[in-house]
C-alpha positions in Angstrom: 36.8 1.2 -21.3 36.1 4.9 -20.6 32.5 4.4 -21.8 32.0 1.5 -19.4 33.3 3.6 -16.5 31.1 6.5 -17.4 28.1 4.2 -17.6 29.0 2.8 -14.2 29.4 6.2 -12.6 26.1 7.4 -14.1 24.3 4.3 -12.8 25.7 4.8 -9.3 24.8 8.5 -9.4 21.2 7.6 -10.2 21.0 5.0 -7.4 22.4 7.6 -5.0 19.7 10.0 -6.0 16.9 7.7 -4.8 14.3 10.0 -3.0 13.0 8.3 0.1 9.2 8.1 0.6 8.3 9.8 3.8 5.7 8.8 6.4 3.9 12.0 5.7 3.6 11.1 2.0 2.3 7.6 3.0 -0.3 9.1 5.5 -1.5 11.6 2.9 -1.8 9.1 0.1 -5.2 8.6 -1.6 -6.2 5.2 -2.7 -8.9 4.0 -5.1 -11.3 1.3 -3.9 -9.6 -2.1 -4.1 -9.7 -3.3 -7.7 -12.1 -6.1 -8.5 -10.8 -9.3 -10.1 -12.4 -8.5 -13.5 -10.5 -5.1 -13.6 -7.2 -6.8 -12.6 -7.7 -9.5 -15.3 -8.5 -6.9 -18.0 -5.4 -4.8 -17.1 -3.0 -7.8 -16.9 -4.2 -9.5 -20.1 -4.1 -6.2 -22.0 -0.5 -5.6 -20.9 0.6 -9.1 -21.7 -1.1 -9.1 -25.1 1.0 -6.0 -26.0 4.3 -7.1 -24.4 4.9 -10.8 -24.6 5.1 -13.5 -27.3 1.9 -15.7 -27.5 0.1 -14.1 -24.5 -2.8 -16.6 -24.7 -0.4 -19.5 -24.1 1.3 -17.8 -21.1 1.0 -19.3 -17.7 0.3 -16.6 -15.1 -0.3 -16.5 -11.4 -1.3 -13.2 -9.7 -1.2 -12.4 -6.0 -4.1 -10.5 -4.4 -3.9 -6.7 -4.5 -2.0 -4.9 -1.7 -1.6 -1.2 -0.9 1.8 0.0 -2.1 3.8 2.8 -3.7 5.8 2.5 -6.9 7.8 4.6 -9.3 9.5 3.9 -12.6 12.7 5.7 -11.7 14.0 6.1 -8.1 14.2 9.9 -8.4 10.5 10.3 -9.3 7.7 10.9 -6.8 6.0 7.8 -5.7 2.6 6.8 -7.0 0.3 5.2 -4.4 -2.3 2.5 -5.1 -3.1 -1.2 -5.1 -0.3 -3.4 -6.4 -0.9 -6.7 -8.0 2.2 -8.9 -8.7 1.9 -11.5 -11.4 4.4 -14.3 -12.1 4.3 -15.0 -15.9 5.9 -17.8 -17.8 5.6 -16.9 -21.5 6.4 -18.9 -24.5 9.6 -18.1 -26.3 9.9 -17.8 -30.1 11.5 -21.2 -30.1 8.2 -22.7 -28.8 9.3 -23.6 -25.3 8.5 -21.7 -22.1 11.1 -19.2 -20.9 12.0 -18.2 -17.4 9.4 -17.0 -14.9 9.2 -13.2 -14.9 7.4 -10.9 -12.4 5.3 -8.0 -13.6 3.7 -5.5 -11.3 0.5 -3.6 -11.9 -0.4 -0.5 -9.8 -4.0 0.7 -9.7 -4.1 4.4 -8.7 -6.5 7.3 -8.6 -4.7 8.7 -11.8 -4.8 5.5 -13.8 -3.1 2.1 -13.9 0.7 1.5 -14.3 2.6 -1.6 -15.3 6.2 -2.3 -14.1 8.7 -4.9 -15.2 10.6 -5.7 -12.0 13.7 -6.8 -14.0 14.2 -3.2 -15.1 14.9 -2.0 -11.5 18.5 -1.7 -10.3 17.3 -1.9 -6.7 13.7 -2.8 -6.4 13.5 -1.2 -2.9 14.0 2.2 -4.5 11.1 1.6 -6.8 8.4 -0.4 -5.0 7.3 -1.1 -1.5 4.2 -2.6 0.0 2.7 -0.5 2.8 2.0 -3.4 5.0 5.7 -4.1 5.2 6.6 -0.6 6.4 7.0 -0.3 10.1 
């Protein structure tokens, strides 16, 4: 019971430490040219090949790239780039298709990053599309 309480307090402390992304950071952000479809396909397929069961059988649908910021942990500085969100329905080891899962791919001036949206406690602390910021 004490371990569960400590884990809960640690999780709440990390959420409370979310560093907001400022308008100044957004205005100073550097972006690569919008990635071409071939580059997106290569990155997505490479990630899926390394991370899911039977990647060639997976059903995937990717949205067009949009400017965004993202970070693995809410206390880290934000990375700015072009975000592509893909819904993937992968085969499970039993042979059937599992639940739909969203993966995010950020194309930045410092390389490309993949994010599993299910790993975020509160996605708003980790990812945001710039066209949604007022």
